[in-house]
C-alpha positions as semicolon CSV with decimal commas, in nm:
position;residue;x (nm);y (nm);z (nm)
1;X;-1,311;0,092;-0,839
2;X;-1,395;0,242;-1,182
3;X;-1,690;0,425;-1,029
4;X;-1,478;0,638;-0,798
5;X;-1,254;0,942;-0,863
6;X;-1,051;0,897;-0,538
7;X;-0,940;0,566;-0,414
8;X;-0,778;0,497;-0,072
9;X;-0,599;0,170;-0,067
10;X;-0,469;0,019;0,272
11;X;-0,301;-0,296;0,376
12;X;-0,067;-0,438;0,634
13;X;0,312;-0,495;0,552
14;X;0,408;-0,873;0,539
15;X;0,748;-0,992;0,625
16;X;0,876;-0,638;0,706
17;X;0,865;-0,525;0,341
18;X;0,618;-0,730;0,132
19;X;0,300;-0,615;-0,020
20;X;0,036;-0,894;0,065
21;X;-0,014;-1,118;-0,251
22;X;-0,395;-1,074;-0,222
23;X;-0,351;-0,681;-0,239
24;X;-0,139;-0,720;-0,550
25;X;-0,400;-0,964;-0,708
26;X;-0,677;-0,715;-0,636
27;X;-0,492;-0,433;-0,792
28;X;-0,384;-0,639;-1,096
29;X;-0,739;-0,757;-1,152
30;X;-0,871;-0,407;-1,179
31;X;-0,938;-0,261;-1,522
32;X;-0,748;0,062;-1,617
33;X;-0,798;0,329;-1,350
34;X;-0,655;0,604;-1,568
35;X;-0,758;0,950;-1,454
36;X;-0,831;0,855;-1,099
37;X;-0,655;0,955;-0,777
38;X;-0,503;0,726;-0,508
39;X;-0,394;0,757;-0,155
40;X;-0,220;0,436;-0,049
41;X;-0,154;0,357;0,323
42;X;-0,016;0,077;0,523
43;X;0,010;-0,038;0,882
44;X;0,330;-0,209;1,031
45;X;0,446;-0,334;1,365
46;X;0,825;-0,291;1,314
47;X;1,011;-0,092;1,053
48;X;0,809;-0,013;0,743
49;X;1,076;-0,148;0,501
50;X;1,028;-0,077;0,131
51;X;0,646;-0,122;0,107
52;X;0,583;0,212;-0,077
53;X;0,871;0,155;-0,319
54;X;0,707;-0,180;-0,413
55;X;0,336;-0,063;-0,431
56;X;0,362;0,277;-0,602
57;X;0,480;0,133;-0,940
58;X;0,205;-0,109;-0,943
59;X;-0,057;0,151;-0,878
60;X;0,097;0,390;-1,130
61;X;0,089;0,120;-1,402
62;X;-0,294;0,105;-1,354
63;X;-0,304;0,473;-1,439
64;X;-0,357;0,603;-1,094
65;X;-0,231;0,943;-0,983
66;X;-0,071;0,923;-0,637
67;X;-0,175;1,229;-0,439
68;X;0,001;1,125;-0,113
69;X;0,068;0,824;0,117
70;X;0,127;0,749;0,469
71;X;0,206;0,468;0,713
72;X;0,083;0,390;1,068
73;X;0,284;0,216;1,325
74;X;0,108;-0,012;1,555
75;X;0,286;-0,127;1,859
76;X;0,337;-0,507;1,893
77;X;0,473;-0,706;2,181
78;X;0,797;-0,823;2,021
79;X;1,071;-0,654;2,214
80;X;1,360;-0,783;1,996
81;X;1,222;-0,609;1,683
82;X;1,322;-0,264;1,592
83;X;1,078;0,022;1,636
84;X;1,057;0,328;1,404
């Protein structure tokens, strides 16, 4: 990722609030990304939980400047789960 000025990083939400472990490993394995900009996004099938509150500090520790973020709800066929 060091060859890019703008990085969009997307993933699903696991267990209603968790950042997938392989996404965290990918971010943590990257060298310093100081001076680059990032737009994180995620998809979810129920309530989004605290995904952004968990991922933003990880990205900032790598030196990324967050320029925005978003989430996308995808309908799932689980009628007992809450919808946003």
